[in-house]
C-alpha positions as semicolon CSV with decimal commas, in nm:
position;residue;x (nm);y (nm);z (nm)
1;M;12,044;7,619;-0,391
2;H;12,133;7,696;-0,030
3;D;11,779;7,594;0,069
4;H;11,865;7,238;-0,034
5;I;12,221;7,203;0,101
6;W;12,218;7,400;0,428
7;W;12,182;7,081;0,629
8;K;12,515;6,955;0,490
9;K;12,692;7,245;0,659
10;L;12,564;7,161;1,006
11;H;12,807;6,996;1,248
12;W;12,663;6,646;1,232
13;A;12,976;6,480;1,372
14;E;12,945;6,682;1,692
15;Y;12,573;6,613;1,721
16;G;12,641;6,242;1,671
17;A;12,913;6,251;1,937
18;E;12,665;6,399;2,184
19;L;12,411;6,132;2,091
20;L;12,655;5,846;2,148
21;G;12,803;6,005;2,459
22;T;12,462;6,055;2,618
23;A;12,360;5,700;2,526
24;F;12,672;5,571;2,700
25;L;12,603;5,787;3,006
26;L;12,249;5,651;3,042
27;F;12,337;5,288;2,977
28;A;12,650;5,276;3,193
29;G;12,512;5,495;3,470
30;L;12,179;5,316;3,498
31;S;12,353;4,979;3,477
32;A;12,534;5,085;3,793
33;V;12,197;5,161;3,953
34;I;12,074;4,813;3,860
35;L;12,386;4,641;3,994
36;D;12,373;4,835;4,321
37;F;11,997;4,842;4,385
38;G;11,829;4,594;4,150
39;T;11,661;4,270;4,251
40;N;11,909;4,023;4,407
41;S;12,183;4,283;4,380
42;P;12,524;4,120;4,434
43;V;12,657;4,454;4,559
44;A;12,393;4,466;4,833
45;H;12,542;4,150;4,985
46;I;12,885;4,310;4,995
47;L;12,770;4,661;5,089
48;P;12,445;4,629;5,285
49;D;12,462;4,998;5,385
50;K;12,244;5,197;5,146
51;G;12,452;5,512;5,185
52;A;12,768;5,331;5,079
53;R;12,591;5,194;4,772
54;L;12,462;5,541;4,685
55;L;12,816;5,674;4,694
56;L;12,937;5,387;4,477
57;T;12,652;5,448;4,233
58;G;12,738;5,817;4,219
59;L;13,102;5,742;4,147
60;L;13,010;5,501;3,867
61;F;12,735;5,719;3,716
62;A;12,935;6,041;3,727
63;G;13,247;5,857;3,619
64;S;13,079;5,743;3,299
65;G;13,008;6,106;3,212
66;S;13,368;6,209;3,280
67;L;13,490;5,921;3,066
68;V;13,283;6,058;2,778
69;A;13,442;6,401;2,827
70;I;13,798;6,268;2,788
71;S;13,708;6,022;2,511
72;P;13,738;6,106;2,138
73;L;13,364;6,179;2,142
74;G;13,401;6,437;2,417
75;K;13,717;6,587;2,270
76;L;13,521;6,653;1,951
77;S;13,186;6,781;2,081
78;G;13,290;6,903;2,423
79;G;13,123;6,623;2,619
80;H;12,822;6,826;2,735
81;I;12,583;6,525;2,724
82;N;12,333;6,746;2,907
83;P;12,095;7,003;2,753
84;A;12,130;7,225;3,061
85;V;12,508;7,244;3,013
86;S;12,473;7,322;2,641
87;L;12,214;7,588;2,724
88;A;12,460;7,749;2,966
89;F;12,737;7,766;2,704
90;W;12,489;7,912;2,455
91;M;12,375;8,177;2,702
92;Q;12,740;8,265;2,762
93;G;12,772;8,328;2,387
94;K;12,987;8,024;2,308
95;M;12,748;7,833;2,080
96;H;12,556;7,919;1,763
97;H;12,182;7,873;1,804
98;F;12,166;7,602;1,537
99;D;12,439;7,404;1,718
100;L;12,244;7,434;2,043
101;G;11,947;7,271;1,869
102;G;12,167;6,998;1,721
103;Y;12,333;6,924;2,054
104;M;12,001;6,904;2,238
105;L;11,848;6,680;1,974
106;G;12,148;6,448;1,993
107;Q;12,135;6,442;2,373
108;F;11,765;6,357;2,395
109;L;11,788;6,091;2,123
110;G;12,098;5,948;2,289
111;A;11,921;5,927;2,624
112;I;11,632;5,737;2,466
113;L;11,874;5,506;2,285
114;G;12,068;5,436;2,603
115;S;11,748;5,365;2,796
116;L;11,622;5,126;2,527
117;L;11,956;4,944;2,533
118;L;11,924;4,917;2,911
119;V;11,587;4,743;2,876
120;I;11,718;4,507;2,609
121;V;12,025;4,405;2,810
122;W;11,884;4,399;3,165
123;G;11,516;4,319;3,108
124;A;11,331;4,255;3,433
125;L;11,625;4,381;3,639
126;A;11,585;4,721;3,474
127;A;11,216;4,715;3,567
128;S;11,308;4,642;3,929
129;V;11,462;4,990;3,959
130;G;11,190;5,161;3,758
131;Y;11,417;5,173;3,451
132;G;11,622;5,436;3,632
133;A;11,349;5,699;3,620
134;T;11,403;6,007;3,836
135;I;11,115;6,061;4,076
136;P;11,064;6,284;4,383
137;G;11,164;6,124;4,708
138;A;10,887;6,003;4,937
139;G;10,782;6,262;5,191
140;F;10,942;6,560;5,017
141;P;10,720;6,845;4,889
142;L;10,752;6,910;4,518
143;W;10,885;7,260;4,576
144;I;11,176;7,114;4,773
145;V;11,246;6,866;4,493
146;F;11,230;7,145;4,234
147;L;11,458;7,371;4,438
148;A;11,707;7,089;4,493
149;E;11,738;7,029;4,117
150;V;11,778;7,403;4,052
151;C;12,050;7,438;4,316
152;M;12,243;7,129;4,210
153;T;12,244;7,227;3,843
154;F;12,348;7,578;3,945
155;L;12,648;7,435;4,130
156;L;12,738;7,202;3,843
157;V;12,736;7,476;3,579
158;I;12,910;7,744;3,785
159;F;13,187;7,499;3,878
160;I;13,226;7,400;3,512
161;F;13,249;7,767;3,412
162;H;13,498;7,837;3,690
163;F;13,723;7,557;3,568
164;V;13,698;7,618;3,191
165;S;13,767;7,989;3,241
166;S;14,106;7,913;3,396
167;H;14,413;7,792;3,205
168;R;14,536;7,632;3,525
169;L;14,216;7,444;3,612
170;M;14,052;7,354;3,280
171;R;14,235;7,024;3,234
172;W;14,088;6,906;3,563
173;T;13,726;6,977;3,469
174;P;13,627;6,611;3,409
175;L;13,777;6,511;3,745
176;M;13,593;6,792;3,922
177;V;13,262;6,697;3,758
178;W;13,314;6,333;3,855
179;I;13,368;6,415;4,223
180;L;13,099;6,684;4,241
181;V;12,821;6,480;4,077
182;A;12,915;6,168;4,274
183;L;12,874;6,363;4,599
184;M;12,542;6,503;4,477
185;V;12,411;6,155;4,402
186;W;12,528;6,032;4,742
187;L;12,381;6,318;4,945
188;E;12,081;6,439;4,744
189;S;11,938;6,147;4,547
190;P;11,687;6,056;4,822
191;I;11,527;6,398;4,761
192;S;11,500;6,421;4,382
193;G;11,694;6,133;4,230
194;T;11,973;6,374;4,128
195;S;11,889;6,430;3,763
196;L;12,066;6,760;3,677
197;N;11,991;6,668;3,319
198;P;11,656;6,680;3,130
199;A;11,775;6,417;2,882
200;R;11,877;6,182;3,162
201;S;11,518;6,197;3,295
202;I;11,336;6,186;2,962
203;G;11,515;5,870;2,842
204;P;11,387;5,640;3,119
205;S;11,044;5,805;3,108
206;M;11,014;5,723;2,740
207;V;11,076;5,351;2,796
208;S;10,888;5,319;3,126
209;G;10,590;5,542;3,049
210;V;10,632;5,711;3,387
211;W;10,568;6,083;3,339
212;H;10,443;6,176;3,683
213;D;10,618;6,495;3,805
214;Q;10,867;6,483;3,519
215;W;10,804;6,853;3,453
216;I;11,038;6,916;3,746
217;Y;11,330;6,760;3,563
218;L;11,251;6,940;3,240
219;L;11,234;7,286;3,398
220;A;11,455;7,290;3,707
221;P;11,795;7,206;3,549
222;P;11,769;7,472;3,273
223;I;11,666;7,731;3,533
224;G;11,961;7,635;3,749
225;A;12,192;7,661;3,447
226;L;12,065;8,007;3,353
227;L;12,105;8,129;3,711
228;A;12,462;7,997;3,711
229;V;12,543;8,193;3,394
230;A;12,403;8,510;3,550
231;A;12,600;8,452;3,871
232;F;12,922;8,383;3,679
233;R;12,888;8,708;3,485
234;L;12,815;8,900;3,803
235;L;13,105;8,750;3,996
236;M;13,357;8,784;3,714
237;S;13,242;9,135;3,617
238;G;13,386;9,091;3,268
239;E;13,737;9,023;3,400
240;R;13,727;8,653;3,316
241;D;13,541;8,459;3,050
242;V;13,492;8,099;2,945
243;L;13,797;7,998;2,739
244;T;13,652;7,690;2,569
245;G;13,317;7,523;2,510
246;K;13,464;7,183;2,588
247;L;13,491;7,009;2,922
248;F;13,826;6,867;2,805
249;H;13,993;7,079;2,540
250;V;14,249;6,924;2,305
251;S;14,389;7,156;2,039
252;H;14,419;6,902;1,757
253;Y;14,042;6,838;1,766
254;R;13,827;7,086;1,578
255;S;13,598;7,319;1,767
256;V;13,258;7,448;1,653
257;F;13,232;7,694;1,940
258;K;13,260;8,070;1,898
259;D;13,424;8,352;2,092
260;V;13,668;8,122;2,269
261;S;14,038;8,176;2,335
262;M;14,181;7,824;2,330
263;P;14,358;7,715;2,009
264;S;14,171;7,455;1,809
265;M;14,193;7,278;1,476
266;P;13,938;7,424;1,232
267;A;13,805;7,248;0,925
268;D;14,090;7,378;0,706
269;G;14,346;7,201;0,924
270;K;14,533;7,517;1,031
271;L;14,576;7,562;1,403
272;R;14,449;7,894;1,532
273;K;14,705;8,084;1,739
274;K;14,491;8,371;1,855
275;E;14,144;8,421;1,989
276;E;13,891;8,277;1,752
277;R;13,569;8,458;1,680
278;K;13,370;8,237;1,452
279;K;13,095;8,415;1,268
280;A;12,779;8,234;1,178
281;P;12,798;8,116;0,814
282;P;12,564;8,272;0,558
283;F;12,327;7,976;0,561
284;V;12,230;8,045;0,923
285;T;11,990;8,310;0,805
286;K;11,801;8,034;0,629
287;L;11,743;7,860;0,963
288;K;11,573;8,153;1,131
């Protein structure tokens, strides 16, 4: 019987939240790229300096991700909207392996959906910026581009872990991510396009058909995330751990994460007062 109903016990609401959140990130963020750098850009007339427009784009792109984190979608799923971030939480022991798969599936599908919506709404203007595809900057060796993506994702994840492992800082995580990613877009995008996110790169590639050098954006962010987890463990030496799997934790939203210390509302509606250690349900063995 369990062979036929195991899928009903998966956390579909959280996977759907990641799908919609990632779709919003891609559509809103790449719309900012179009407005700032597309053909006949109205922003270019106001801000002719490319650096200023890069900073504005970074603020708008990163801001859309932080908005997801503090929205009902993010409060439910955690607002990862990035396979590299989900991978980091899984490596830190905060996610079940089947949830990691569900989150990643939702994120990649959401990125494709957001990219398709971008083409439908913006048409030729989307094409004028290559549909927002991330590509290596002209004149930069691929190893520099790869290393840049590794280092930036490393910084993103280790800062997230630093904030969500502190009761004092965790509420400010979305603000920190907004500022950090905006600065990365401003300073580093001429080198690699500032992906940090395999789903963010795959979405535009799916609609544009541009796959040249996309292996960089599939491999570098996960490597950076894994290195950040290792560095966090080394620096903390077991004295401090991630308290929540969410970028913006609200106790009256349920949490599907495990081995976290923040109170959350489980499915039975009773608020947990102590450290929760969620064990994988019996059906998980059927997924192996």
